[in-house]
C-alpha positions in Angstrom: 0.0 0.0 0.0 1.2 3.5 -0.8 0.0 6.8 0.6 -0.4 10.2 -0.8 1.6 12.9 1.0 0.6 16.5 1.5 2.6 17.7 -1.5 1.0 15.2 -3.8 -2.5 16.1 -2.5 -1.7 19.8 -3.1 -0.8 19.2 -6.7 -3.7 16.8 -7.2 -6.2 19.4 -5.9 -5.0 22.0 -8.4 -5.2 19.6 -11.4 -8.0 20.1 -13.9 -7.5 17.0 -16.1 -5.9 13.7 -15.2 -4.6 11.0 -17.5 -6.1 7.5 -16.8 -4.6 4.4 -18.3 -6.2 1.0 -18.4 -5.6 -2.2 -20.4 -7.7 -5.1 -21.5 -6.8 -8.8 -20.9 -4.6 -8.8 -24.0 -2.6 -5.8 -22.7 -4.1 -3.4 -25.3 -3.9 0.0 -23.6 -6.5 2.7 -23.4 -5.7 6.2 -22.1 -8.3 8.9 -21.5 -8.5 12.3 -20.0 -10.7 12.5 -16.8 -11.8 15.5 -14.9 -14.2 14.3 -12.2 -11.6 13.0 -9.9 -11.1 13.4 -6.1 -9.2 12.0 -3.2 -11.3 10.0 -0.7 -8.4 9.4 1.7 -4.6 9.0 1.6 -4.8 5.6 -0.2 -8.0 6.0 -2.2 -9.0 8.0 -5.3 -12.5 8.3 -6.8 -13.3 8.9 -10.5 -16.8 9.4 -11.6 -17.8 7.6 -14.8 -19.8 9.8 -17.1 -18.5 8.7 -20.5 -16.5 5.6 -20.1 -16.9 2.8 -22.7 -13.6 1.2 -23.5 -12.3 2.2 -20.1 -15.2 0.5 -18.4 -14.8 -2.6 -20.5 -11.1 -2.7 -19.6 -11.9 -2.3 -15.9 -14.3 -5.2 -16.0 -11.5 -7.4 -17.4 -8.5 -6.0 -15.7 -8.8 -3.8 -12.6 -5.1 -2.5 -12.8 -5.0 1.2 -13.6 -2.5 4.1 -13.7 -3.4 7.8 -13.2 -1.0 10.7 -13.7 -1.1 14.3 -12.7 1.5 17.2 -12.6 2.0 20.9 -12.2 2.3 22.8 -15.4 4.7 25.4 -14.1 7.5 23.2 -12.8 6.5 19.8 -14.1 6.5 18.1 -10.7 4.1 15.2 -11.0 3.2 11.7 -10.0 1.9 8.5 -11.4 -0.4 6.4 -9.2 -0.9 2.7 -9.8 -3.6 0.6 -8.2 -6.6 -1.6 -8.4 -10.0 -0.1 -9.4 -13.5 -1.3 -8.4 -16.7 -0.2 -10.2 -19.5 0.8 -7.8 -23.0 1.4 -9.1 -24.8 1.2 -5.8 -24.1 2.0 -2.1 -22.9 5.1 -0.2 -19.9 5.9 -2.4 -21.9 5.7 -5.6 -24.8 7.8 -4.1 -22.3 10.5 -2.9 -20.7 10.5 -6.4 -24.0 11.0 -8.1 -24.7 14.0 -5.9 -21.2 15.4 -6.3 -21.6 15.2 -10.1 -25.1 16.7 -10.0 -23.7 19.7 -8.1 -20.7 19.9 -10.4 -23.0 19.9 -13.4 -24.9 22.9 -12.0 -21.7 24.7 -11.2 -20.2 24.3 -14.7 -23.5 24.7 -16.6 -23.0 21.4 -18.5 -25.3 18.4 -18.0 -23.4 15.5 -16.5 -24.7 12.3 -14.9 -22.6 9.8 -13.1 -23.1 6.2 -14.2 -20.7 4.8 -11.6 -18.0 5.4 -9.1 -14.5 4.1 -9.9 -12.7 3.6 -6.7 -8.9 3.2 -6.9 -6.9 1.7 -4.0 -3.4 3.0 -4.4 -0.6 0.4 -4.5 2.4 2.3 -5.9 3.4 5.9 -6.6 6.1 7.0 -9.0 7.6 10.3 -9.9 6.9 11.7 -13.4 8.9 14.9 -12.7 11.5 15.6 -15.4 15.0 14.9 -14.4 17.0 12.2 -12.6 14.0 11.1 -10.4 11.7 10.5 -13.4 10.2 7.0 -13.2 11.5 6.3 -9.7 9.2 4.6 -7.3 8.3 6.8 -4.4 6.1 4.5 -2.3 
């Protein structure tokens, strides 16, 4: 298990778009931009599914994911790897539906959550340019 530290959470909270990678059982990758992402706790990330198709199919076959985020001014960033679960009922799902309903009102664009993707963090790597790029942090 790996944990987000305060600096990682700071960069995460200022990120607008994240990059989410999945793969099917044959290892064929799929990478998509995602915006409805938040930290549930130091070892768990939530992504709301509004538009997933290939991503959702991949998650059903293979729960391993990677998500990356970084600061645009200095390039400091991180890649998180973990296992994802798809939730379409229960408290986390209901909270996600309400979160996206409120977000939809705020941005003035109709969004509806089809599910909550809950990622349990297993590894964190640096994606910061330089000698630490690709190094496992935790």
